[in-house]
Residue frames as qw, qx, qy, qz and C-alpha x, y, z in Angstrom:
[[0.003, -0.890, -0.455, -0.017, 0.03, -0.01, -0.01],
 [0.429, 0.582, -0.050, 0.689, 1.60, 3.36, -1.06],
 [0.325, -0.828, 0.059, -0.452, 0.62, 5.25, 2.09],
 [0.863, -0.489, 0.029, 0.124, 2.34, 2.79, 4.37],
 [0.767, 0.208, 0.043, 0.606, 5.60, 3.10, 2.46],
 [0.182, 0.697, 0.037, 0.693, 5.39, 6.83, 2.56],
 [0.566, -0.766, 0.010, -0.306, 4.50, 6.92, 6.26],
 [0.914, -0.267, -0.027, 0.305, 7.44, 4.62, 7.08],
 [0.584, 0.447, -0.038, 0.676, 9.86, 7.26, 5.76],
 [0.085, -0.666, 0.127, -0.730, 8.84, 9.74, 8.40],
 [0.179, -0.013, -0.810, 0.558, 8.47, 9.83, 12.14],
 [0.517, -0.306, -0.251, -0.759, 4.78, 9.34, 12.49],
 [0.358, -0.201, 0.750, -0.518, 3.08, 8.06, 15.55],
 [0.073, 0.131, 0.983, 0.105, 1.13, 4.81, 15.41],
 [0.228, 0.611, 0.641, -0.405, -2.30, 6.50, 16.01],
 [0.218, 0.668, -0.212, -0.679, -1.50, 9.00, 13.24],
 [0.007, 0.236, -0.877, -0.419, -0.67, 6.11, 10.90],
 [0.169, 0.415, 0.888, -0.101, -4.05, 4.46, 11.60],
 [0.233, 0.721, 0.334, -0.561, -5.86, 7.78, 11.02],
 [0.152, 0.597, -0.457, -0.641, -4.09, 8.39, 7.71],
 [0.057, -0.009, 0.963, 0.263, -4.66, 4.91, 6.53],
 [0.240, 0.581, 0.737, -0.248, -8.39, 5.44, 7.09],
 [0.202, 0.753, -0.010, -0.626, -8.32, 8.78, 5.35],
 [0.021, 0.387, -0.755, -0.528, -6.46, 7.14, 2.43],
 [0.144, 0.250, 0.953, 0.087, -9.05, 4.33, 2.18],
 [0.264, 0.714, 0.487, -0.428, -11.97, 6.81, 2.28],
 [0.168, 0.684, -0.277, -0.654, -10.34, 8.92, -0.47],
 [0.026, -0.194, 0.878, 0.437, -9.72, 5.90, -2.74],
 [0.224, 0.462, 0.854, -0.084, -13.34, 4.85, -2.33],
 [0.211, 0.761, 0.211, -0.575, -14.49, 8.39, -3.22],
 [0.173, 0.633, -0.509, -0.557, -12.31, 8.23, -6.34],
 [0.940, 0.198, 0.121, -0.248, -13.39, 4.64, -7.13],
 [0.320, 0.642, -0.695, 0.049, -9.73, 3.49, -7.13],
 [0.957, -0.220, 0.024, -0.189, -9.50, -0.24, -6.45],
 [0.881, 0.226, -0.183, 0.372, -6.01, -1.23, -7.60],
 [0.472, -0.847, 0.083, 0.228, -3.58, -0.03, -4.92],
 [0.678, -0.158, 0.382, 0.608, -0.75, -0.58, -7.44],
 [0.352, 0.811, 0.336, 0.325, -2.16, 2.13, -9.61],
 [0.463, 0.130, -0.148, 0.864, 0.40, 5.04, -9.71],
 [0.214, -0.623, -0.173, -0.732, -2.50, 7.42, -8.96],
 [0.736, -0.568, -0.368, 0.010, -2.89, 5.80, -5.57],
 [0.644, -0.142, -0.195, 0.726, 0.59, 7.09, -4.55],
 [0.067, 0.351, 0.096, 0.929, -0.39, 10.62, -5.57],
 [0.538, -0.625, -0.335, -0.456, -3.56, 10.36, -3.57],
 [0.764, -0.428, -0.339, 0.342, -1.49, 9.10, -0.53],
 [0.441, 0.061, -0.101, 0.890, 0.91, 12.02, -0.84],
 [0.215, -0.518, -0.227, -0.796, -2.12, 14.42, -0.97],
 [0.677, -0.610, -0.387, -0.141, -3.64, 12.81, 2.15],
 [0.690, -0.276, -0.249, 0.620, -0.35, 13.29, 4.00],
 [0.218, 0.272, 0.068, 0.935, -0.02, 16.84, 2.78],
 [0.391, -0.608, -0.307, -0.619, -3.59, 17.78, 3.94],
 [0.762, -0.512, -0.359, 0.165, -2.87, 16.21, 7.35],
 [0.589, -0.083, -0.149, 0.790, 0.32, 18.17, 7.69],
 [0.008, 0.431, 0.155, 0.889, -1.63, 21.42, 7.10],
 [0.180, -0.109, 0.551, -0.808, -3.70, 20.74, 10.17],
 [0.772, -0.066, -0.131, -0.618, -6.79, 18.76, 9.09],
 [0.096, -0.330, 0.916, -0.208, -6.93, 15.60, 11.17],
 [0.717, 0.157, 0.472, -0.488, -10.39, 14.11, 10.65],
 [0.405, -0.091, 0.822, 0.390, -10.06, 11.13, 8.28],
 [0.389, 0.640, 0.656, 0.094, -13.31, 11.79, 6.42],
 [0.105, 0.946, 0.013, -0.306, -12.51, 15.52, 6.02],
 [0.284, -0.570, 0.616, 0.464, -9.03, 14.63, 4.76],
 [0.424, 0.181, 0.834, 0.304, -10.41, 12.14, 2.31],
 [0.309, 0.835, 0.448, -0.078, -13.11, 14.67, 1.08],
 [0.003, 0.895, -0.221, -0.388, -10.45, 17.36, 0.55],
 [0.340, -0.339, 0.768, 0.423, -8.11, 14.91, -1.22],
 [0.436, 0.424, 0.773, 0.178, -10.85, 13.59, -3.47],
 [0.243, 0.907, 0.247, -0.238, -11.92, 17.11, -4.34],
 [0.192, -0.709, 0.467, 0.492, -8.35, 17.85, -5.44],
 [0.272, -0.097, 0.874, 0.391, -8.80, 15.10, -7.99],
 [0.317, 0.020, -0.423, -0.848, -12.19, 16.28, -9.24],
 [0.178, -0.309, -0.934, 0.034, -14.41, 13.94, -7.36],
 [0.305, -0.630, -0.334, -0.631, -17.93, 15.32, -6.71],
 [0.200, -0.461, 0.459, -0.733, -18.69, 16.74, -3.27]]
């Protein structure tokens, strides 16, 4: 899973990893992405991490914001 690889590169607390994994999963569902090996999934993972770093910490809100960046309907 692309997000786990990206998160392992930084110093992220276990509870944060769980939250970001949920946000990532929600975002993929919103975008109808099923194949986690799709290169687009890594881009979504980076966006989820970026949104979290800017201060949004609710997984559903992170997913909503990330999906919106990729043109998903509200």
